[in-house]
C-alpha positions as CSV (number, residue, x, y, z in Angstrom):
1,X,0.1,0.7,-0.1
2,X,1.5,3.2,-0.8
3,X,1.5,5.7,1.4
4,X,-1.1,7.6,-0.2
5,X,-3.5,4.6,0.0
6,X,-2.3,4.3,3.2
7,X,-3.2,8.3,4.1
8,X,-6.6,7.8,2.4
9,X,-7.6,4.7,4.8
10,X,-6.1,5.9,7.9
11,X,-9.0,9.0,7.1
12,X,-11.5,6.4,6.3
13,X,-11.4,4.1,10.1
14,X,-11.5,8.0,11.6
15,X,-14.0,9.0,9.3
16,X,-16.3,6.1,9.9
17,X,-15.6,5.5,13.7
18,X,-16.4,9.7,13.5
19,X,-19.6,8.9,11.7
20,X,-21.0,6.3,14.5
21,X,-19.7,8.2,17.8
22,X,-21.9,11.1,16.3
23,X,-25.0,9.4,17.3
24,X,-23.8,8.2,21.0
25,X,-25.0,11.9,22.7
26,X,-28.1,11.6,21.0
27,X,-28.6,8.0,21.7
28,X,-27.3,8.4,25.5
29,X,-29.5,11.4,26.1
30,X,-32.7,9.1,24.9
31,X,-31.2,6.5,26.8
32,X,-31.7,8.4,30.2
33,X,-34.9,8.9,30.1
34,X,-36.0,5.7,30.8
35,X,-32.7,4.5,32.6
36,X,-30.6,6.0,35.7
37,X,-27.0,7.6,34.4
38,X,-25.2,4.8,36.8
39,X,-27.1,1.7,35.0
40,X,-26.9,3.5,31.4
41,X,-22.5,3.5,31.9
42,X,-22.1,-0.7,33.2
43,X,-24.6,-1.8,30.9
44,X,-22.6,-0.8,28.0
45,X,-19.7,-1.8,29.0
46,X,-20.9,-4.7,30.3
47,X,-23.2,-5.8,27.0
48,X,-20.0,-4.6,24.8
49,X,-17.7,-6.7,27.3
50,X,-19.4,-10.0,26.9
51,X,-19.5,-9.3,22.9
52,X,-15.5,-8.5,23.1
53,X,-15.6,-11.5,25.7
54,X,-16.7,-13.5,22.8
55,X,-13.7,-12.1,20.1
56,X,-11.0,-12.4,21.3
57,X,-11.8,-16.5,22.4
58,X,-12.7,-17.3,19.0
59,X,-10.3,-15.1,17.8
60,X,-6.9,-15.8,19.7
61,X,-5.2,-12.3,19.8
62,X,-1.5,-11.3,21.4
63,X,-2.1,-10.4,25.3
64,X,-1.2,-7.7,27.3
65,X,2.4,-7.6,28.5
66,X,2.6,-6.3,32.4
67,X,4.3,-3.2,30.6
68,X,1.2,-2.9,29.1
69,X,-1.3,-3.0,32.3
70,X,-1.0,1.1,32.9
71,X,-1.8,1.9,28.6
72,X,-4.4,-0.3,28.6
73,X,-6.0,0.9,32.0
74,X,-5.9,4.0,31.3
75,X,-7.4,2.9,28.1
76,X,-10.5,1.7,30.5
77,X,-10.5,4.5,32.7
78,X,-10.4,7.1,29.5
79,X,-13.2,5.8,26.9
80,X,-14.9,2.4,29.3
81,X,-16.3,4.2,32.3
82,X,-14.8,7.9,32.7
83,X,-16.5,8.8,29.2
84,X,-19.6,7.0,29.1
85,X,-20.4,8.2,32.7
86,X,-19.9,12.1,32.7
87,X,-21.5,12.1,29.8
88,X,-24.1,10.5,31.5
89,X,-24.5,12.3,34.0
90,X,-24.0,15.8,32.5
91,X,-27.2,14.7,30.0
92,X,-29.3,15.7,32.6
93,X,-28.0,18.4,32.6
94,X,-28.2,20.1,29.5
95,X,-29.3,18.4,25.7
96,X,-27.9,16.6,22.9
97,X,-27.1,19.6,21.1
98,X,-25.5,21.4,23.8
99,X,-23.0,19.1,25.1
100,X,-22.2,18.0,21.1
101,X,-20.7,21.3,21.3
102,X,-17.7,20.5,23.8
103,X,-16.8,17.9,21.5
104,X,-15.5,19.9,19.2
105,X,-12.8,20.5,21.8
106,X,-12.4,16.8,21.1
107,X,-10.0,17.1,19.2
108,X,-7.5,19.2,20.8
109,X,-7.2,17.7,23.5
110,X,-6.1,14.3,21.3
111,X,-3.5,15.7,20.3
112,X,-2.5,16.6,23.3
113,X,-2.3,14.1,24.2
114,X,-1.3,12.1,21.1
115,X,1.7,14.8,21.9
116,X,3.0,13.8,24.6
117,X,1.6,9.7,24.4
118,X,2.4,8.8,21.5
119,X,5.2,10.6,20.2
120,X,3.3,12.4,17.0
121,X,5.5,14.9,16.0
122,X,2.6,17.8,13.8
123,X,4.1,20.8,12.5
124,X,3.1,24.0,13.8
125,X,0.5,24.9,11.3
126,X,-1.6,22.6,12.9
127,X,-1.7,24.0,15.9
128,X,-3.2,27.0,14.3
129,X,-5.9,25.5,12.8
130,X,-6.1,22.9,15.5
131,X,-7.0,25.2,17.9
132,X,-8.8,27.1,15.9
133,X,-11.6,24.5,15.8
134,X,-11.6,24.0,19.7
135,X,-12.1,27.5,20.1
136,X,-15.2,28.1,17.5
137,X,-16.3,25.9,19.2
138,X,-15.9,26.4,22.6
139,X,-16.4,30.0,22.3
140,X,-20.0,29.1,20.4
141,X,-20.8,27.2,23.6
142,X,-20.6,30.3,25.5
143,X,-22.7,32.0,24.1
144,X,-25.6,29.7,24.5
145,X,-26.3,30.7,28.3
146,X,-30.3,31.0,28.4
147,X,-29.7,26.7,27.9
148,X,-26.5,26.6,29.9
149,X,-25.5,24.5,33.0
150,X,-22.2,24.7,35.2
151,X,-23.0,21.6,36.2
152,X,-23.4,19.7,32.8
153,X,-20.8,22.3,31.2
154,X,-18.2,20.5,34.0
155,X,-19.3,17.7,33.1
156,X,-19.1,17.3,29.9
157,X,-15.1,18.8,29.9
158,X,-14.2,16.1,32.6
159,X,-15.0,13.9,29.6
160,X,-13.2,15.9,27.4
161,X,-10.3,15.4,28.6
162,X,-11.2,11.7,29.3
163,X,-11.3,10.5,26.6
164,X,-8.7,13.1,24.4
165,X,-6.7,10.9,27.0
166,X,-8.3,7.5,26.0
167,X,-8.2,7.6,22.7
168,X,-5.1,8.8,22.4
169,X,-3.5,6.0,24.7
170,X,-4.9,3.3,22.4
171,X,-4.3,4.6,19.0
172,X,-0.4,4.3,20.5
173,X,-1.1,0.4,21.8
174,X,-3.3,0.4,18.6
175,X,0.5,0.0,16.5
176,X,1.2,-3.0,18.6
177,X,-1.9,-4.8,19.1
178,X,-4.2,-3.8,16.0
179,X,-7.5,-1.9,16.5
180,X,-10.2,-3.6,17.9
181,X,-8.1,-6.3,19.8
182,X,-7.2,-3.2,21.9
183,X,-10.8,-1.9,22.7
184,X,-12.1,-5.6,23.0
185,X,-8.9,-6.2,26.0
186,X,-9.8,-3.1,27.5
187,X,-13.5,-4.0,27.8
188,X,-12.7,-7.6,28.7
189,X,-10.2,-6.2,31.7
190,X,-13.6,-3.7,32.6
191,X,-15.7,-6.3,32.6
192,X,-15.4,-8.0,36.3
193,X,-16.0,-4.6,37.3
194,X,-18.7,-3.6,34.9
195,X,-21.1,-6.2,34.9
196,X,-21.5,-7.3,38.3
197,X,-22.3,-3.1,39.0
198,X,-24.5,-3.6,36.0
199,X,-26.3,-5.9,37.6
200,X,-26.7,-4.1,41.3
201,X,-27.8,-1.4,39.6
202,X,-30.8,-2.7,36.9
203,X,-33.9,-0.5,37.1
204,X,-36.4,-2.1,39.4
205,X,-38.6,-2.9,36.3
206,X,-39.0,-1.7,33.5
207,X,-42.4,-1.5,32.3
208,X,-41.9,2.1,32.2
209,X,-39.2,1.6,29.7
210,X,-39.8,2.3,25.8
211,X,-38.6,0.7,22.3
212,X,-36.5,3.9,21.8
213,X,-34.9,3.6,24.8
214,X,-34.2,-0.4,24.7
215,X,-33.0,0.7,20.9
216,X,-30.6,3.2,22.3
217,X,-29.0,1.0,25.0
218,X,-28.1,-1.7,22.9
219,X,-27.0,1.4,19.8
220,X,-23.9,2.5,22.8
221,X,-23.7,-0.6,23.8
222,X,-22.8,-2.4,20.6
223,X,-21.4,0.7,18.3
224,X,-20.1,3.9,20.4
225,X,-18.5,0.9,22.9
226,X,-17.0,-1.5,20.7
227,X,-17.8,-1.1,16.6
228,X,-16.9,2.2,15.5
229,X,-13.6,2.0,17.7
230,X,-12.0,-1.4,16.1
231,X,-12.1,2.0,12.4
232,X,-11.2,4.6,15.4
233,X,-8.4,3.2,16.3
234,X,-7.5,1.9,13.2
235,X,-6.7,5.3,12.1
236,X,-5.7,5.9,14.8
237,X,-3.2,3.8,14.7
238,X,-2.1,4.4,10.9
239,X,-2.5,8.2,10.7
240,X,-1.6,9.1,13.4
241,X,-3.5,10.3,17.0
242,X,-2.8,13.5,16.4
243,X,-3.7,14.1,12.5
244,X,-7.0,11.7,12.7
245,X,-7.4,13.0,15.7
246,X,-8.9,16.4,13.4
247,X,-11.5,14.8,12.5
248,X,-13.4,15.0,16.2
249,X,-14.4,18.2,14.6
250,X,-16.9,16.9,11.9
251,X,-18.4,14.7,15.1
252,X,-20.6,17.8,15.9
253,X,-21.5,18.6,12.5
254,X,-22.8,15.3,11.9
255,X,-24.3,14.9,15.9
256,X,-26.4,18.5,15.1
257,X,-28.4,17.1,12.4
258,X,-29.3,13.6,14.1
259,X,-30.3,15.2,17.3
260,X,-32.4,17.9,14.9
261,X,-33.3,14.6,13.0
262,X,-34.1,12.2,15.2
263,X,-35.1,13.9,18.8
264,X,-35.9,17.4,17.2
265,X,-34.2,19.5,19.4
266,X,-33.6,22.9,17.4
267,X,-30.2,23.3,15.6
268,X,-29.9,27.5,15.5
269,X,-27.9,28.6,12.1
270,X,-25.2,29.8,14.2
271,X,-24.6,26.0,16.0
272,X,-23.8,25.1,11.9
273,X,-22.4,28.7,11.1
274,X,-19.7,27.5,14.1
275,X,-19.6,23.5,12.0
276,X,-18.9,23.8,8.7
277,X,-16.6,26.1,9.8
278,X,-14.2,23.7,11.8
279,X,-14.7,21.8,8.7
280,X,-12.5,24.1,7.2
281,X,-10.2,23.4,10.3
282,X,-10.1,19.8,9.6
283,X,-8.8,20.6,5.9
284,X,-6.1,23.1,7.2
285,X,-5.4,20.2,10.0
286,X,-5.2,16.9,7.8
287,X,-2.8,19.0,5.3
288,X,-0.3,20.3,8.1
289,X,-0.3,17.0,10.2
290,X,2.5,15.2,9.5
291,X,6.1,16.8,9.8
292,X,8.2,18.2,7.0
293,X,9.9,15.7,4.9
294,X,13.5,17.1,6.5
295,X,11.9,16.7,9.4
296,X,10.8,12.8,8.9
297,X,14.6,11.7,7.3
298,X,16.2,13.6,11.0
299,X,13.9,11.4,12.8
């Protein structure tokens, strides 16, 4: 596979992952209408963990060693526990359309952790576009004071930090283990904790839970927690954590469309304008995501 072809494959995998993740917050918003956020967090990880366990049993893979324990723990805390729990709690205070805006900060967090944990070396111009995209989204969020909740916003900010670290660590591990293997091992390692907690926090009755809420639980369990990561971690490993991570700037745009279409939430013209602007930032970040040729030769 040529360099150009490998780059296209990396960005395609990353885009598919982002497209799957874009429905996560709207689905979570629906699910918390019928399930407690704690149960939702534990159940989605338990569902994905059982599927991941079956995959690893039927398709034997390289096992993590002692030196891999901390990186896998970071992945588990960041994307298996931290992000789902914090976003579920946040969505009790804010709308999914408002929470999706915070996802625009996630690419910058992922890029920073990609430099710190994965050794990425994007060019200085990359950071201009990365910061610009995140600033556009964050600035828009700060103007939405009529629907804002400090509790919800702080929970979303914490979720973004946890997720950015989990993404970067998982992308780095994927170069060694493979994309689906990393998320599968992280889920299986979390399963002894998440499965009992899911059972302990089950609702006393399911009589009032709608079909849409059950479907949303299934979506965040299978797609958001497992299938999306198969593509996402593969893309990060192939194209670089900081570079491919900028595709997350597209997630608010796709998520806002889903929030409007599926939940009937209001999406304003400024929301769409910000989303379109960040698409331009993704294009600029992609162009400058790799070190100049001279730096590559000297590395």
